[in-house]
N, C-alpha and C positions, 0 to 999 in steps of 0.2 A: 617878398619879391617873385614873384613869380619866373619863371622859365624866360616867357615869351617874353616880359618886360625887360627883365635882363639883357636879352639879345637884343631886341631891339634900341637899349641906350649904348652896347656897346656897338653897334651898325651906326649910327650917330654919329659916336667919336669917332670910327674907322672911317666915316665919309668927309668929316670934317678933317682929319689926315690927308686926307687924299687930294682937297680942295688946295689945302696947304701947298702941297708937293706940284700940282698942276697947276697953279696961280690964279684960282678963281674964287679966292674968299670972299671977296666983296658979292661977288651975282650970290654965293650961298647965302651971304647974312641977308643981302636984299630978299631973298627966294621964303628965307625961314620968318623974315618979319611979318614981308604980306600974310604968309600963310597964317600965323599967332593973328594978325589984323581978323583977317578974313573968319576964321575962326572965330573968336570973339563976337563979331558982329550977327553971323549966325544963330551962334546961343543966346544974343540978344534978342534974334526975331522970332526963333523958336518956342522961347524960354515959357 
């Protein structure tokens, strides 16, 4: 695992913790789900 991917994973966890602190977990989960769905759709489109 490279330094860059390790750093990104750390930031993802950090942002999850920050969302919990600020009480915006639902919003973050929704955005993550939307991003994953969009990514899958685009992947199928341009495959």
